C-alpha positions in Angstrom: 157.1 76.2 -71.1 153.7 76.1 -72.9 151.5 73.2 -73.3 151.5 70.3 -75.9 149.1 70.7 -79.1 147.8 67.4 -80.0 145.3 67.0 -83.0 143.1 64.5 -84.2 142.1 63.2 -87.8 140.9 60.6 -89.2 142.2 60.4 -93.1 145.6 61.4 -93.4 148.6 60.4 -95.2 151.1 57.9 -93.3 154.6 59.4 -92.3 156.0 55.9 -93.6 154.7 56.7 -97.4 154.5 60.7 -97.4 157.3 63.3 -97.9 157.6 66.3 -95.5 156.2 68.4 -97.9 152.9 66.5 -98.3 152.3 65.9 -94.6 153.1 69.9 -93.8 150.5 70.8 -96.3 148.0 68.5 -95.3 148.8 69.3 -91.6 147.8 73.1 -92.4 144.9 71.8 -94.2 143.5 70.2 -91.5 144.7 72.3 -88.6 144.9 75.6 -90.0 144.8 77.7 -86.8 147.2 75.5 -85.0 150.7 73.9 -85.4 150.0 70.6 -83.2 152.9 68.9 -81.6 151.1 65.4 -82.3 148.7 64.5 -84.7 146.9 61.4 -84.0 145.4 59.9 -87.3 143.4 56.7 -88.5 142.0 55.4 -92.0 144.6 52.7 -92.6 144.2 50.4 -89.0 148.0 50.3 -89.2 149.8 50.8 -86.1 152.7 53.2 -86.4 154.3 56.4 -84.7 156.6 58.8 -86.7 158.4 61.7 -85.7 158.8 64.3 -88.5 160.3 67.5 -88.6 159.5 68.0 -84.8 156.0 66.5 -85.3 154.9 63.4 -84.0 152.4 61.2 -86.0 150.5 58.3 -84.5 148.1 55.9 -85.8 146.7 53.7 -83.0 145.6 51.3 -85.4 142.3 49.3 -84.5 141.1 47.3 -81.9 138.9 45.5 -84.0 140.0 45.7 -87.5 143.8 45.8 -87.6 145.8 46.3 -90.8 143.4 47.2 -92.6 140.3 44.6 -92.5 142.2 41.7 -91.0 140.3 39.3 -88.2 143.3 38.9 -85.6 143.6 40.9 -82.4 143.8 44.3 -83.0 146.3 47.7 -81.4 145.6 50.1 -79.0 147.5 53.5 -78.7 148.0 55.7 -75.5 148.9 59.0 -75.2 150.9 59.3 -71.5 150.7 63.5 -71.6 152.7 65.4 -68.8 153.5 69.2 -69.0 155.2 69.8 -72.1 155.8 66.1 -73.1 153.9 63.3 -74.4 154.9 59.8 -74.6 153.2 57.6 -77.1 152.8 53.7 -76.6 151.5 51.3 -79.4 150.0 47.8 -78.0 149.2 44.7 -79.6 146.0 43.0 -78.0 146.9 39.3 -77.6 144.8 36.5 -75.6 146.5 37.2 -72.3 146.9 40.9 -72.5 148.4 43.5 -74.1 152.1 43.6 -75.3 154.3 46.9 -76.5 155.0 46.9 -80.1 156.2 50.9 -80.3 156.9 54.0 -77.9 158.2 57.3 -78.6 158.3 60.5 -77.0 157.8 63.9 -77.8 158.6 67.8 -76.1 156.9 71.0 -76.4 159.1 73.0 -79.5 159.9 76.3 -78.7 
């Protein structure tokens, strides 16, 4: 089994609002030489993870300015990568530490 392909881009449409065709088009535009298994994006500062047509889309949010410039504690994301698989964890930063708010797992598409 081949390794996972992880790509990063700043400005990208959120899968919550974009249709599958738009996501595929934007992915091809941003990564013309790759077909990533995981796309990590930002810009909105909204922590979310979505699986769409076999691709995992991850926005870790922002540790300092979450939810598009709020002054409350922010969020961070972790990609736990092992051969052929990635687990995404999104965590809310709190005064006493971290609290997991979302988790998803993706395996290599063959």
